[in-house]
Wavefront OBJ file of the C-alpha trace (Angstrom):
o trace
v 50.131 100.177 -76.274
v 50.345 98.327 -72.995
v 47.222 97.409 -71.088
v 46.959 99.002 -67.656
v 47.795 96.496 -64.931
v 44.687 94.962 -63.359
v 43.472 96.873 -60.365
v 45.247 100.093 -61.309
v 41.748 101.440 -61.871
v 42.678 103.624 -64.843
v 39.999 104.208 -67.422
v 41.450 103.136 -70.796
v 40.554 105.583 -73.496
v 40.517 105.539 -77.303
v 40.789 109.022 -78.774
v 39.622 109.711 -82.367
v 40.019 113.036 -84.169
v 41.320 113.704 -87.678
v 43.480 116.608 -86.444
v 46.738 115.390 -84.906
v 47.077 118.700 -83.045
v 43.683 118.297 -81.435
v 44.511 114.699 -80.462
v 47.774 115.833 -78.888
v 46.030 118.556 -76.866
v 43.279 116.245 -75.681
v 45.711 113.480 -74.876
v 47.717 115.877 -72.703
v 44.556 116.784 -70.779
v 43.544 113.104 -70.279
v 46.919 111.604 -69.552
v 47.533 114.288 -66.968
v 44.831 112.722 -64.813
v 45.693 109.830 -62.430
v 42.577 107.884 -63.321
v 42.602 108.274 -67.127
v 44.901 106.886 -69.792
v 44.789 107.199 -73.572
v 45.684 103.753 -74.897
v 44.968 104.255 -78.607
v 44.498 107.057 -81.147
v 42.641 107.113 -84.467
v 42.474 109.634 -87.286
v 39.030 108.752 -88.675
v 35.916 106.850 -87.712
v 36.834 103.647 -89.521
v 40.189 103.501 -87.757
v 38.415 104.225 -84.470
v 36.286 101.096 -84.882
v 39.383 98.988 -85.740
v 41.367 100.362 -82.772
v 38.436 99.772 -80.401
v 38.231 96.165 -81.511
v 41.965 95.676 -81.041
v 42.443 97.559 -77.762
v 39.010 96.977 -76.042
v 39.114 100.412 -74.315
v 36.625 101.396 -71.547
v 35.814 104.708 -73.228
v 35.873 106.156 -76.722
v 36.206 109.911 -77.224
v 35.100 110.583 -80.806
v 35.159 113.765 -82.866
v 31.822 114.112 -84.631
v 33.196 115.297 -87.970
v 35.782 112.850 -89.316
v 36.587 111.456 -92.777
v 35.628 107.919 -93.956
v 33.238 107.340 -91.068
v 31.993 110.280 -88.927
v 32.125 110.060 -85.184
v 28.337 109.423 -85.201
v 28.608 106.509 -87.632
v 31.514 105.099 -85.628
v 29.494 105.448 -82.459
v 26.547 103.565 -83.958
v 28.892 100.736 -85.066
v 30.750 100.626 -81.702
v 27.464 100.552 -79.709
v 26.459 97.581 -81.768
v 29.672 95.548 -81.494
v 30.741 96.706 -78.007
v 27.654 97.509 -76.041
v 29.699 98.063 -72.787
v 31.924 100.680 -74.352
v 31.188 104.197 -73.053
v 31.216 106.903 -75.776
v 31.765 110.625 -75.585
v 31.388 112.966 -78.600
v 33.710 115.961 -79.203
v 32.303 118.711 -81.276
v 33.074 122.213 -82.553
v 29.401 123.086 -82.732
v 26.855 123.645 -80.062
v 24.127 122.046 -82.078
v 20.897 120.398 -81.080
v 20.577 118.128 -84.097
v 24.010 116.624 -83.417
v 23.119 116.196 -79.778
v 20.013 114.149 -80.587
v 21.913 112.127 -83.160
v 24.690 111.476 -80.669
v 22.283 110.241 -78.082
v 20.630 108.022 -80.633
v 24.006 106.676 -81.722
v 24.704 105.551 -78.134
v 26.865 108.396 -76.845
v 26.578 109.323 -73.189
v 28.005 112.756 -73.428
v 28.741 115.732 -75.551
v 31.728 118.075 -75.087
v 32.493 121.275 -76.980
v 36.088 121.372 -78.155
v 36.352 125.030 -77.251
v 35.911 124.130 -73.550
v 37.454 120.639 -73.585
v 40.197 121.690 -71.211
v 37.495 122.566 -68.702
v 34.872 119.896 -69.256
v 36.434 116.813 -70.809
v 37.873 115.172 -67.678
v 34.591 115.577 -65.853
v 32.730 114.174 -68.914
v 34.983 111.064 -69.018
v 34.339 110.389 -65.297
v 30.576 110.960 -65.731
v 30.514 108.557 -68.668
v 32.239 105.870 -66.633
v 29.590 106.385 -63.898
v 26.942 106.022 -66.592
v 25.718 109.556 -66.173
v 24.947 111.721 -69.138
v 27.239 114.754 -69.517
v 26.436 117.964 -71.325
v 28.839 120.758 -71.522
v 27.027 123.719 -69.978
v 27.129 125.536 -73.334
v 25.093 122.823 -74.962
v 22.162 122.945 -72.588
v 19.750 124.898 -74.767
v 16.055 125.105 -74.134
v 15.453 122.294 -76.569
v 17.717 119.910 -74.734
v 16.247 120.844 -71.375
v 12.818 120.112 -72.750
v 14.077 116.789 -74.093
v 15.613 115.807 -70.738
v 12.510 116.886 -68.839
v 10.450 114.656 -71.104
v 12.746 111.700 -70.550
v 12.638 112.264 -66.809
v 8.842 112.473 -66.786
v 8.612 109.316 -68.888
v 7.181 111.217 -71.823
v 7.604 110.228 -75.432
v 10.949 111.259 -76.830
v 11.289 112.691 -80.298
v 13.543 110.721 -82.629
v 15.334 113.937 -83.523
v 15.159 117.648 -82.905
v 13.461 118.311 -86.199
v 11.678 115.969 -88.610
v 13.223 114.981 -91.941
v 10.710 117.111 -93.843
v 11.517 120.089 -91.670
v 15.192 119.514 -92.285
v 14.546 119.499 -96.015
v 12.621 122.738 -95.821
v 15.224 124.303 -93.554
v 17.944 123.511 -96.115
v 15.947 125.033 -98.972
v 14.976 128.145 -96.975
v 18.581 128.618 -96.001
v 19.621 128.307 -99.649
v 17.400 131.299 -100.305
v 14.373 129.660 -102.010
v 10.973 131.310 -101.530
v 8.036 129.382 -99.976
v 6.483 129.217 -103.451
v 9.662 127.672 -104.979
v 9.918 125.208 -102.123
v 6.317 124.199 -102.550
v 7.006 123.507 -106.248
v 10.123 121.517 -105.534
v 8.600 119.341 -102.823
v 5.184 119.180 -104.456
v 3.345 120.442 -101.371
v 1.213 123.544 -100.867
v 2.696 126.930 -100.028
v 0.560 126.827 -96.875
v 2.251 123.611 -95.782
v 5.724 125.090 -96.381
v 4.769 128.143 -94.304
v 3.546 125.893 -91.497
v 6.774 123.920 -91.484
v 8.773 127.138 -91.527
v 6.869 128.505 -88.522
v 7.318 125.206 -86.640
v 11.048 125.243 -87.352
v 11.533 128.764 -86.091
v 9.560 127.992 -82.988
v 11.246 124.636 -82.269
v 14.728 125.933 -82.789
v 14.048 129.256 -81.034
v 15.038 131.308 -84.114
v 13.557 134.555 -85.283
v 14.125 134.850 -89.042
v 15.635 133.434 -92.165
v 19.097 134.805 -91.391
v 19.158 132.858 -88.095
v 17.736 129.839 -89.841
v 20.544 129.996 -92.411
v 23.182 130.272 -89.690
v 21.640 127.242 -88.024
v 21.658 125.286 -91.280
v 25.349 126.039 -91.761
v 26.093 124.909 -88.206
v 24.070 121.776 -88.703
v 26.148 120.983 -91.790
v 23.047 121.168 -94.051
v 24.572 123.798 -96.294
v 28.115 125.029 -96.976
v 28.895 128.510 -95.618
l 1 2 3 4 5 6 7 8 9 10 11 12 13 14 15 16 17 18 19 20 21 22 23 24 25 26 27 28 29 30 31 32 33 34 35 36 37 38 39 40 41 42 43 44 45 46 47 48 49 50 51 52 53 54 55 56 57 58 59 60 61 62 63 64 65 66 67 68 69 70 71 72 73 74 75 76 77 78 79 80 81 82 83 84 85 86 87 88 89 90 91 92 93 94 95 96 97 98 99 100 101 102 103 104 105 106 107 108 109 110 111 112 113 114 115 116 117 118 119 120 121 122 123 124 125 126 127 128 129 130 131 132 133 134 135 136 137 138 139 140 141 142 143 144 145 146 147 148 149 150 151 152 153 154 155 156 157 158 159 160 161 162 163 164 165 166 167 168 169 170 171 172 173 174 175 176 177 178 179 180 181 182 183 184 185 186 187 188 189 190 191 192 193 194 195 196 197 198 199 200 201 202 203 204 205 206 207 208 209 210 211 212 213 214 215 216 217 218 219 220 221 222 223
């Protein structure tokens, strides 16, 4: 992989996805642009970290769900060892939890694979300008609220939902009753109900069916 000549101004990109077909498609999109060039490809998160070390790219485009190390784990590692590297996450799912985790892991943008042909180039350029990029599909009320809070200098939640809420979400989605969950977590039924109500409200969901769909999307339970 040759380095771009100095002054050519091309953004050198590392592309990591465990599906060769996705990589090929994404590479075609990126290499088709005069200012972007894929200089390295990786099939999992661990390889992405190795390639980044070897190639010193300007930008890493990482799939969130990869074997060995996920894109999020790779992003955390890369942010630590290469603080100047810009990072974009590619994902199948429009999912708030991933979005928060990606921001926390040091990513500057979030692109849905389904609209990568439309959004990815713009996201790469935004990342290089140090501007956050959200594919329009991912701008849910929760994220708007988060960005408003950041803008107004408010306190920012560590994640969309607390770990306790995530635990309860998983158990509800698996079909356990509030009474069973209370027994399993050794808390009162009332506390379980309160967490459930908070979850529905925070995530803008109406009932257990929607909660279950969300838990599948968030990777908390297998479909």
